[in-house]
Structure formats: C-alpha cells, structure tokens
C-alpha positions in Angstrom: -4.9 11.9 -10.4 -2.4 14.4 -9.5 1.5 14.5 -10.2 2.6 15.1 -6.6 6.3 16.8 -6.1 9.0 16.8 -9.0 10.7 13.4 -9.0 14.3 15.0 -8.8 13.4 17.2 -6.0 11.7 14.5 -3.7 14.7 12.1 -4.2 17.1 14.6 -3.4 14.9 15.3 0.0 14.4 11.8 1.1 18.0 10.3 -0.1 19.7 11.0 3.2 16.7 9.7 5.6 18.1 7.0 7.2 16.4 3.6 8.0 13.4 4.4 6.3 12.2 2.6 3.2 11.0 4.9 0.5 8.2 4.0 -2.3 6.5 6.5 -4.6 3.8 5.5 -6.4 2.9 8.2 -9.3 0.3 8.0 -12.3 1.0 6.4 -15.0 2.3 8.9 -17.2 5.1 10.1 -14.5 6.5 6.5 -13.9 9.7 6.7 -15.8 10.5 10.2 -14.7 9.9 8.5 -11.0 12.5 5.5 -12.1 14.8 7.8 -13.8 15.0 9.8 -10.4 16.2 6.8 -8.2 13.1 5.9 -6.3 11.5 3.0 -5.8 9.0 3.1 -7.8 5.3 1.4 -7.4 2.2 1.5 -10.0 -0.9 2.2 -8.6 -2.6 -0.7 -10.6 -1.7 -3.3 -12.4 -3.3 -6.4 -15.2 -3.8 -9.7 -13.9 -2.6 -10.8 -17.5 0.9 -11.0 -19.1 -0.6 -10.1 -22.6 -3.3 -9.9 -24.7 -6.1 -8.0 -26.1 -6.8 -5.6 -23.1 -6.7 -2.3 -24.3 -5.6 0.5 -21.8 -4.4 -2.3 -19.0 -0.6 -2.4 -18.3 0.7 -5.3 -17.3 3.1 -6.5 -14.4 5.8 -7.5 -17.6 5.2 -3.7 -18.7 6.3 -2.6 -15.4 9.2 -4.3 -14.8 10.6 -3.4 -18.2 10.2 0.3 -17.1 12.0 -0.6 -14.1 9.0 -0.7 -11.6 9.1 -2.5 -8.5 6.0 -3.3 -7.6 2.1 -2.1 -8.0 -0.5 -1.2 -5.6 -3.7 -3.6 -5.6 -7.2 -3.4 -4.0 -7.4 0.3 -3.6 -10.6 1.6 -1.7 -11.0 3.7 -4.8 -10.9 0.9 -7.0 -13.3 -1.0 -5.4 -15.6 1.8 -5.2 -15.8 3.5 -8.5 -14.0 0.5 -10.9 -15.3 -2.6 -9.6 -12.5 -4.0 -8.4 -13.8 -7.0 -6.3 -11.0 -9.7 -4.0 -11.3 -11.8 -7.3 -9.8 -9.4 -9.1 -7.3 -8.3 -6.3 -6.1 -12.1 -5.9 -5.0 -11.8 -9.6 -3.3 -8.7 -9.7 -1.8 -9.9 -6.8 -0.7 -13.2 -8.6 0.6 -11.5 -11.8 2.5 -8.8 -10.3 4.6 -11.1 -8.0 4.8 -13.9 -10.6 6.8 -11.0 -12.3 9.1 -10.8 -9.6 7.6 -7.2 -8.5 6.2 -6.7 -5.4 2.8 -5.6 -3.9 0.6 -3.4 -1.9 -3.0 -4.6 -0.9 -5.0 -2.6 0.7 -7.7 -3.8 2.7 -10.2 -1.7 4.8 -13.8 -0.9 6.1 -16.4 1.9 5.3 -18.1 3.8 8.0 -21.1 1.6 7.9 -19.3 -1.2 7.9 -17.3 0.2 10.9 -20.4 1.0 12.9 -22.3 -2.6 12.0 -19.2 -3.6 14.1 -18.3 -5.9 11.1 -14.4 -4.3 10.8 -12.8 -7.6 11.1 -14.7 -9.6 9.3 -14.5 -7.1 6.2 -10.6 -6.6 6.6 -10.7 -11.1 6.5 -12.6 -11.0 3.6 -10.2 -8.1 1.9 -7.3 -10.2 2.9 -8.2 -13.9 1.9 -8.5 -12.4 -1.3 -5.3 -10.6 -1.3 -3.5 -13.5 -0.1 -5.4 -16.1 -2.1 -2.1 -17.6 -4.6 0.5 -15.7 -1.8 2.9 -18.2 -0.4 5.3 -18.1 2.4 8.4 -18.0 0.0 7.2 -14.1 -1.5 6.4 -12.8 1.9 9.1 -10.5 1.7 7.6 -8.9 -1.4 4.2 -8.1 -0.2 2.8 -5.1 2.1 -0.6 -5.0 3.9 -1.9 -1.3 4.0 -4.8 -1.0 6.0 -7.1 1.8 4.7 -9.9 2.6 6.4 -12.5 4.1 3.7 -13.8 6.6 6.6 -10.9 8.0 6.8 -9.5 8.3 3.5 -9.4 12.2 2.3 -11.8 13.0 5.1 -9.2 14.5 7.3 -10.7 11.8 10.5 -8.0 9.7 11.0 -8.5 6.0 12.9 -6.5 6.5 16.4 -3.3 5.1 17.1 -5.2 2.8 19.3 -7.7 1.9 17.2 -5.4 1.7 14.1 -3.6 -0.6 16.2 -6.0 -3.2 17.2 -6.8 -3.7 13.4 -3.3 -4.2 12.6 -2.8 -6.8 15.6 -5.6 -8.7 13.7 -4.1 -8.2 10.5 -0.9 -9.8 11.8 -2.7 -13.1 13.3 -4.7 -13.3 9.9 -1.1 -13.3 8.2 0.8 -15.5 10.8 -2.2 -18.4 10.6 -2.4 -17.9 6.9 1.2 -18.2 5.8 2.8 -19.1 9.0 4.8 -17.1 12.4 7.8 -16.1 10.3 6.7 -15.0 7.1 3.4 -13.3 9.4 5.7 -11.6 10.6 7.9 -10.7 8.1 4.8 -8.8 5.9 5.1 -5.2 6.9 1.7 -3.5 7.4 0.8 0.0 6.6 -1.6 2.5 7.9 -3.0 4.8 5.3 -6.1 7.1 6.2 -5.4 10.9 6.5 -1.8 10.2 7.4 -0.5 13.9 8.3 3.0 14.9 9.9 1.4 15.5 12.9 -0.1 12.2 13.3 2.4 10.2 11.5 5.0 9.2 14.5 1.9 8.4 16.8 0.8 6.5 14.5 3.9 4.5 13.7 5.1 4.1 17.3 2.5 1.6 17.5 3.9 -2.0 17.6 2.5 -3.7 14.4 1.7 -0.3 12.4 5.3 -0.7 10.2 4.6 2.1 7.9 2.2 4.4 5.9 0.0 4.6 2.5 0.2 8.2 1.9 -2.4 10.3 0.1 -3.1 13.8 -0.2 -0.1 14.5 2.3 2.4 13.1 -0.6 1.2 15.8 -3.1 3.0 18.3 -1.1 7.1 17.5 -0.8 7.0 19.2 2.7 4.5 17.1 3.9 5.9 13.9 2.3 9.1 14.7 4.2 7.7 15.3 7.6 6.2 11.8 7.5 9.1 9.8 6.0 11.5 11.6 9.0 8.3 10.6 11.8 9.1 6.9 10.3 12.4 7.0 11.4 13.6 4.2 13.7 13.4 5.6 17.2 
C-alpha cells in the first residue's frame, strides 16, 4: 500500500527508453493519475463479476472505463492474506480477459514448498488455475509472473539459473496447454527482490521476458534502472 513515484515524473523518465514495454500497477486511488500520465496502467486486483452487490470490489468494466489496460491476479499476498485460491484466480483472469483487459497471473512457491521439492508441482497447480478459461487467441493479453514467495521483500533472490529453470518449466506448461505458438507468445516475468543490480543477469536468461517489480518500484531511479536493464541486447 505505497503510492510510489509521481506518475508524471515516472512517465517522463521511462518514456524515452526504447524496446521495453512498461506497465505500472499502482493502488486503486492513483489509477486515474497514472492513466492520465500516459503510462500503461494495470490494477493490482480485479473482481470476477461485472456488476452486482459486491461492496468494495472493483470490476473489469469499471477498470476499462477508467482507461486501465489490465490487472494483476493471484499475487502471493492476495493468497496469503485474503483467501485467494486457484479457483478465484481463474474467475478473475476470465473476467478481465472477457472485458478486453490484459492479465498478469502470478505463480510461485513458498520456502517450505521449495525445500520439500514441490516447486514445479505448486507452479503447475497455480498455472492450472490461472489458465482455466484462457484460450490460445487470448495469449497475447496474458503474462505469467513467477514470484517465489521466499524471495519477495526478503532481499533473497533466486539465482538466474534457479529462475530460468522454473521459467523453462512454465514455458513447457504453456506450450502443452495452449500450443507452441501461443505458449511462446506469452511473456514470463520474474518477481522477487528484483533490483537494478540483478535485473540484467536475470533478464538475460532465455525464458525470462521481464520483471514484476515490487519494492524497487517505489523509487523512480531504481525502477528506471530496471527498465533500462530490460532493453534488448
């Protein structure tokens, strides 16, 4: 629940960086300001119903009317603190896609699950939920974010080799589910203590297409550094 950098300042600083698609996902209270700054804007969550008696929830049509381009679904903190399940992630993703929005679907294991050797099983379970209603025709509006929970806000980061291993597994899952063309078209991001110092090494891996940036996005200089690290080499 942090506002992050001034949207106009951020827009000015990333606007001239070529070859990188930048998405900003601020709190709901600053969505309009980020849209108005000319930044591609995603919400941090979206409800699965288009309308109804769901006080406090924000629907996909509401986001679209505001000029928001998409939403994050299934973030680990939503799972940990707010009862998010694979089923509700599937419903949120479906609602966003049906409304013409994009989706960033988060998957990833806890430290206990990694230590138990269950990383791939957990990732497959999360993918199965997120992709329940996704078709190959919608692949260009879907991004998968691998966020190992043990590396979020802890200062610990998966090594490039560890991250690539899971990303390659995700890529194979996507191909099997949606076909090779659609599976290859979906971008897979890494999220977990990404910083300017480690961003280039992570994003140089063959199946890491970008970064889901957390704490480092709160400082404009750090976020811009990560964006620059994502430029094609």
